[in-house]
C-alpha positions in Angstrom: -5.6 -2.7 9.6 -8.9 -1.2 8.7 -10.4 2.1 9.5 -12.5 1.1 12.3 -9.5 -1.2 13.4 -7.6 1.9 13.6 -10.5 4.1 14.7 -10.3 2.0 17.7 -6.7 2.5 18.6 -6.6 6.5 18.8 -10.1 6.4 21.0 -7.9 4.4 23.2 -4.8 5.9 22.7 -7.1 9.0 24.0 -8.9 7.6 26.8 -4.8 6.4 28.0 -3.6 10.2 27.6 -6.4 11.4 29.3 -5.9 9.5 32.2 -1.9 9.8 32.9 -1.1 6.3 31.7 0.4 7.3 28.0 3.0 10.1 27.0 2.0 12.5 23.9 3.4 11.3 20.9 6.6 13.4 20.0 7.9 13.7 16.2 10.8 12.1 17.9 9.4 9.0 18.4 7.4 9.2 14.6 11.1 9.7 13.2 12.4 6.4 15.3 9.4 4.2 13.8 10.1 5.5 10.3 13.7 4.3 10.4 12.9 1.4 11.6 10.5 0.8 8.6 12.5 2.2 5.6 15.6 -0.6 7.0 12.7 -3.3 7.4 11.0 -2.5 4.0 14.6 -2.8 2.4 15.3 -5.9 3.6 12.3 -7.1 2.7 13.1 -6.0 -0.9 16.6 -8.2 -0.8 14.5 -10.9 0.5 12.2 -11.0 -2.8 14.7 -10.4 -4.9 16.5 -13.8 -3.5 12.8 -15.4 -3.6 13.4 -19.0 -5.5 9.8 -19.6 -5.4 6.5 -17.6 -6.2 4.7 -18.6 -3.0 7.5 -16.9 -1.0 7.8 -14.2 -3.1 4.2 -13.1 -3.2 4.2 -13.7 0.7 7.2 -11.2 0.8 5.9 -8.6 -1.7 2.8 -8.3 1.1 4.6 -7.7 4.0 6.8 -4.9 2.2 3.2 -3.6 1.0 1.8 -3.2 4.4 5.6 -1.9 5.5 5.0 0.6 2.7 1.4 1.7 4.2 2.6 2.1 7.8 5.9 4.4 6.1 3.0 6.3 4.1 0.9 6.6 7.8 3.5 7.3 9.8 5.1 10.1 7.0 1.4 11.6 7.4 1.4 11.7 11.1 4.8 13.3 11.6 3.9 15.9 8.7 0.7 16.7 10.9 3.0 16.3 14.5 5.5 18.7 12.5 
């Protein structure tokens, strides 16, 4: 996700928060997402190890990179909330 798109999402969240349509993000929300992302990351690593074609392996490695980026963002958010 690009920086502009991320900034748009934050602006949208803040508008929904101010209007009462969204609830504040809590550390437990972030921890729940982190658990799911770590499970997905482990599953992708296992799929990469079992992948037979180079094309499939490259696609899975791309997905793993995205998952790792989201994990880093979630850890940063958890630190900011905590």
